[in-house]
C-alpha positions as CSV (number, residue, x, y, z in Angstrom):
1,M,17.1,-4.1,-15.0
2,I,15.0,-6.9,-13.5
3,L,11.8,-5.8,-15.2
4,A,13.8,-5.7,-18.5
5,E,14.9,-9.3,-18.0
6,F,11.4,-10.4,-17.2
7,A,10.1,-8.5,-20.2
8,K,12.5,-10.5,-22.4
9,Y,11.2,-13.7,-20.9
10,L,7.6,-12.5,-21.7
11,Q,8.6,-11.7,-25.3
12,N,10.0,-15.2,-25.7
13,H,6.5,-16.5,-24.8
14,N,4.6,-13.8,-26.8
15,E,2.7,-16.3,-29.0
16,E,1.3,-18.1,-26.0
17,L,0.4,-14.7,-24.4
18,I,-1.4,-13.4,-27.6
19,T,-3.4,-16.6,-28.0
20,H,-4.3,-16.5,-24.2
21,K,-2.8,-20.0,-23.6
22,V,-0.9,-18.5,-20.7
23,K,-1.2,-15.3,-18.6
24,P,1.7,-13.0,-17.6
25,L,1.3,-13.8,-13.9
26,E,1.7,-17.5,-14.7
27,L,4.9,-16.7,-16.6
28,L,6.1,-14.6,-13.6
29,H,5.8,-17.7,-11.5
30,K,7.7,-19.9,-14.0
31,W,10.4,-17.2,-14.5
32,L,11.0,-16.8,-10.7
33,F,11.0,-20.6,-10.2
34,E,13.7,-20.9,-12.9
35,V,15.8,-18.1,-11.6
36,I,15.6,-19.1,-7.9
37,N,16.3,-22.8,-8.6
38,K,19.6,-22.2,-10.2
39,N,22.9,-20.7,-9.1
40,P,22.8,-17.0,-9.8
41,K,25.2,-16.0,-12.6
42,N,24.4,-12.3,-13.1
43,N,23.2,-9.3,-11.1
44,V,19.6,-9.8,-11.9
45,E,19.6,-13.4,-10.6
46,K,21.6,-12.4,-7.5
47,I,19.1,-9.7,-6.7
48,V,16.2,-12.0,-7.2
49,H,17.8,-14.6,-4.9
50,K,18.5,-12.0,-2.2
51,E,15.2,-10.1,-2.4
52,I,12.5,-12.7,-3.2
53,L,11.3,-15.8,-1.3
54,Y,9.6,-18.3,-3.5
55,A,7.8,-21.2,-1.7
56,Q,5.8,-24.0,-3.2
57,N,3.8,-26.8,-1.5
58,N,3.1,-30.4,-2.6
59,Q,-0.1,-29.3,-4.3
60,G,1.7,-26.9,-6.6
61,E,0.5,-23.8,-4.9
62,Y,3.1,-21.1,-4.5
63,T,3.8,-17.9,-2.7
64,I,6.1,-15.1,-3.7
65,I,7.2,-12.8,-0.9
66,G,9.7,-9.9,-0.7
67,K,12.3,-10.5,2.0
68,S,12.8,-6.8,2.6
69,D,11.1,-3.5,1.8
70,S,13.0,-3.4,-1.5
71,G,12.0,-7.0,-2.2
72,R,8.3,-6.2,-1.6
73,K,8.6,-3.3,-3.9
74,L,10.2,-5.5,-6.5
75,V,7.5,-8.2,-6.2
76,T,4.8,-5.4,-6.5
77,S,6.5,-4.0,-9.5
78,L,6.7,-7.4,-11.2
79,I,3.0,-8.1,-10.5
80,N,2.0,-4.6,-11.8
81,F,4.1,-5.1,-14.9
82,C,2.3,-8.5,-15.5
83,K,-1.1,-6.8,-15.1
84,S,-0.1,-3.9,-17.4
85,Y,1.1,-6.4,-20.0
86,E,-2.1,-8.4,-19.8
87,N,-4.2,-5.2,-20.2
88,Y,-2.1,-4.2,-23.3
89,N,-2.6,-7.7,-24.9
90,H,-6.3,-7.5,-24.1
91,A,-6.6,-4.1,-25.7
92,K,-4.8,-5.3,-28.8
93,W,-7.1,-8.4,-29.0
94,M,-10.2,-6.1,-28.7
95,E,-8.9,-3.9,-31.4
96,T,-8.5,-6.9,-33.7
97,I,-12.0,-8.1,-32.9
98,E,-13.5,-4.6,-33.6
99,K,-11.7,-4.3,-36.9
100,N,-12.9,-7.7,-38.0
101,F,-16.4,-6.9,-36.9
102,H,-16.5,-3.6,-38.8
103,K,-14.9,-5.3,-41.8
104,N,-17.6,-7.9,-41.9
105,T,-20.5,-5.4,-41.5
106,Q,-19.5,-3.3,-44.4
């Protein structure tokens, strides 16, 4: 449920992800910041508020921590999802590069 909401957020930024202007982990930070800094209206937002601690200092550095065992598993799952999404986009990019290379050598 939470991963599905985050996946929608990633899809809304798909063009930026494909062109490597932004990385999925950067979008995770932005998404969590947006969700945590507003009043929760649905179950996903309520769970994120309850399970995840988001802290940011004056230099813009941030930390994302699970407040409980389930919160830590949620943070780990979100980070793994970001890494998997990034690997998928990289593989698609490599495939495009290879196709163009083979097309130009023929």
